[in-house]
C-alpha positions in Angstrom: -14.2 141.1 -118.4 -11.4 142.9 -116.6 -12.1 145.5 -113.9 -9.6 148.3 -113.5 -9.1 149.7 -110.0 -7.9 153.3 -109.9 -5.9 154.7 -107.0 -8.2 156.2 -104.4 -11.1 154.1 -105.5 -13.2 152.5 -102.7 -16.2 150.2 -102.9 -19.5 151.8 -102.0 -19.7 149.9 -98.7 -16.4 151.3 -97.7 -17.5 154.9 -98.5 -20.7 154.5 -96.5 -18.7 153.1 -93.5 -16.3 156.0 -93.7 -19.1 158.5 -93.7 -20.7 156.9 -90.7 -17.5 156.9 -88.8 -16.8 160.6 -89.5 -20.4 161.5 -88.5 -19.9 159.6 -85.2 -16.7 161.7 -84.4 -18.7 164.9 -84.1 -21.6 163.4 -82.3 -23.3 165.6 -79.8 -23.6 162.5 -77.5 -19.9 162.9 -76.7 -19.6 163.3 -73.0 -17.1 165.5 -71.3 -15.2 163.2 -68.9 -15.4 163.7 -65.2 -17.9 164.5 -62.4 -20.8 166.8 -63.5 -21.0 170.2 -61.8 -23.0 173.3 -62.2 -21.5 176.3 -64.0 -22.4 179.3 -66.0 -20.9 182.0 -68.2 -20.3 185.2 -66.2 -22.9 186.9 -68.4 -25.6 184.2 -67.6 -28.0 184.4 -64.7 -28.4 180.8 -63.7 -26.2 177.8 -63.1 -26.7 174.6 -65.2 -25.1 171.2 -64.8 -23.1 171.4 -68.0 -19.5 171.3 -66.8 -17.3 168.6 -65.3 -14.4 168.3 -62.9 -11.6 165.8 -62.6 -9.2 165.6 -59.6 -5.6 164.7 -59.8 -2.6 164.9 -57.5 0.5 166.9 -58.3 3.7 167.7 -56.4 2.0 171.0 -55.3 -1.1 169.3 -54.0 -4.5 168.3 -55.3 -5.5 169.9 -58.7 -9.1 170.2 -60.0 -9.5 170.5 -63.8 -12.9 172.1 -64.6 -14.1 171.6 -68.1 -16.7 173.8 -69.8 -19.0 172.5 -72.5 -17.2 174.4 -75.3 -14.0 172.4 -74.5 -12.3 175.1 -72.5 -10.8 174.2 -69.2 -9.3 175.7 -66.1 -6.9 174.1 -63.6 -7.3 175.0 -59.9 -5.0 174.1 -57.0 -6.7 173.3 -53.7 -5.1 175.4 -50.9 -5.8 175.1 -47.2 -5.2 178.8 -46.2 -8.9 179.8 -46.4 -9.0 180.8 -50.0 -10.3 177.4 -51.2 -8.6 177.3 -54.7 -6.1 179.3 -56.7 -5.2 179.2 -60.4 -2.9 176.2 -60.8 -1.2 177.7 -63.8 -1.0 181.2 -62.4 -2.0 182.6 -65.8 -5.1 184.5 -64.5 -6.2 185.0 -60.9 -9.5 183.5 -59.8 -12.3 184.9 -57.6 -13.7 182.6 -55.0 -17.0 183.2 -53.2 -18.8 180.9 -50.7 -21.8 179.3 -52.2 -23.7 177.2 -49.7 -22.4 174.8 -47.1 -21.3 172.3 -49.8 -20.0 174.6 -52.6 -17.8 177.5 -53.6 -18.3 179.6 -56.7 -15.1 180.1 -58.6 -14.9 182.8 -61.3 -12.2 182.2 -63.8 -12.2 184.1 -67.1 -15.7 184.1 -68.5 -17.0 181.1 -66.5 -18.2 180.6 -63.0 -17.8 177.0 -61.7 -19.7 175.8 -58.6 -17.1 173.5 -57.0 -17.9 171.0 -54.2 -16.2 172.2 -51.0 -16.6 172.2 -47.2 -17.3 175.8 -46.4 -16.2 176.7 -42.8 -17.4 179.9 -41.1 
């Protein structure tokens, strides 16, 4: 008995494996890389630990990349002139407010990020 194989034909085991691999790609267990921080949409009332930050060095100084759970991100440049951070890309200005002794609240677009910082009086 001769079995013909058609182009595009896969054995059942291969199809099941491919489905499992595709399902894993969109898993909700995917973690956003970086250090967890509190953040909130500007329209929300309370902060939640749902964002992350990563720090990198650039020719202009230390840059913080803050990532929101929806995949959006903002880049902030740390400055030592009392402002705390500025927009690293210059696309949109940020608003910085002191939080507590260990944080600043940075509003960028529709998100507020609570960044670790030493707040001086």
